Structures are given as C-alpha cells and as structure tokens.
N, C-alpha and C positions, 0 to 999 in steps of 0.2 A: 158445898164446896169441898168438904173433906173427902167425899167420894171421888171427885174429879182429881184431887191431889193424889189419892191412893192409886187411881187408875194410871196417872202419869208416872208415878213412882214405880209401879209394877211393870209398866211398859219399858221404862228405862232399864230396870234390872234385867228383864228378859232380853233386851237388845244387847246389853253388855255381856251376857253370859253365853251368847252364841259362839260356836267354835269358829276360830279364824285360822287361816293358813299359817303354819309354823315356818317362819323364814329360816329357822335353825335346823330344820329337818334335813337329813342327808339327801343330796341330789341323786335321783335314780337315772341311770343311763338307759337309753332306748335298747330294746333287744333286737337282734338281727339273727334270724335262724334260716338255715337252708333246708329245702325239701329233701327228704331222704328216701322217698318212695322210688320204685323201679323207674328207670329211665333218666333220673336226675343225678348229676354229679354234686356231691355235698362236701367233699374234702379234697385235699391235694391229690393229684392223680397223674399218671403217665399215659399219654395218648399219642396217637399217630399224627403225622403231618397231614394237614388238610382234614382232620377229623372234626366231627360235629359233636358238641357237648351242650347239654341243656342244664341250666342252673335256675332253680326257683328259690326266691328269697321272700321272707315275710318280716316286716318291721313292726315293732310295737312301741308306741310312744313311752318315754320315761317321764321325768318331772317336767320337762319343757316340751312345747309343741314342735312337731316336725315341720320344717319348711320345705325341704327338698330331698329327693332320693337321687343318688348318683352312682354311676358305674364308671370305674377308672381301670386302666390297664398299664402295666409297665413290662417291657420286654428285656429278657436276658440280664436281669439283676439291676436295671437302671433304677435310680431313686426318684426320677421325675415320672409322674403318671399322666397319661393322656385321658382326657374326659371323653367317654363314649356315649353316655346317656345322662340326662338330667331332667327330672320331672318334678314339678311343683306339687307338693302334697299338702292337703288341708284336712287330714283326718288323723285319728289316733292310731290306726293300723293301715298297712299298705302291703300288697303282694305284687311281685314282679317276676316275670320269666325272661330269661335271656338265652338265645341260641347262639353259641359261639362256634365259629369255624376257625380252627387253629391255622397258623401260618404254614406254608409249605417249605419250612426250613427247621432244622433242629434248634432247640433252645428252650427258654422258659417264658411263660406268660403268667404274670401275677395279676389276677383280676380282683379288684376291690369293690365290694358292694356296701353301700352305706347311706347314712342320712346326715343332713345338716339341720340342726335345730334353729328355731327362730332367734336364739341368742348368739348364733354363729358357731357353736360347738359342733364338731364333726365326729362321727363314729363309723368305723369301717371294719368289715371282716373280709380277709383275703382268702382266695383259693389259688393255689399255684399249680399250673399245668406244665408238666415237663413234656415237651414235644420231641418225639424221636422218629 
C-alpha cells in the first residue's frame, strides 16, 4: 500500500509542477510585414492615375489567434474606410497579394492591411498612395 501511495503522491507532484500559461505575460501583437522585393510596393508612394500597384503582405499570429484578414481603403483623407477584402484565417501565419489599380483622378488612397483576432482586437498597417 505504501508503494501505491508513493506513486499517487509522485504523480500529483509531477502534474502540479507542469508549466502553465502565464495570464500575466504581456500580450504580443500580430506582425504585419510587406514584401519588399522587386515589383512590390511596401511603403507610401506617389503613383500615376490608373496605375497598377502590387502589394504583398504576410501576417504572423501574436498571443491570440487570427480570425480574419482584411483590406480597407479610404480616399482623400476620409476617416471612414471601405472594406475591400475579408478572408477567414485559421492559421498562425497568412500571406496575401493585392493588385490595386488606382483611380483616374488625383488624390490619395490609404490602403489598410490587417487582421482581426478571435478576441475582436484589430491591427492594421497602412500604405498611402498619392495619385497624380
């Protein structure tokens, strides 16, 4: 009986000593990076009217799971964004390419590429295209 008691005690000690997720750990935001190789726009730029721009984006999950990827745009300094793309994501990383044809009028186009996490938090990185 002593052996059984020692086995139960040892098992309990081992189970209690397992590492658990630290709820006090700082939250890590997801990373959003733009492709910088040839042919891609990865920063604010001045482009022509009706120009074609290619943007490549990679997201990497932070502390929380990624629920969706979104592309939004606002024209000429507006604060309200139009939703252009929305894709459900169920993985830790995600890549996306968007070919944008700018408007045939001068102004600005602020494109927002980002993710929404399963807890509802949203993270976006903008690229502003000045159309001339």
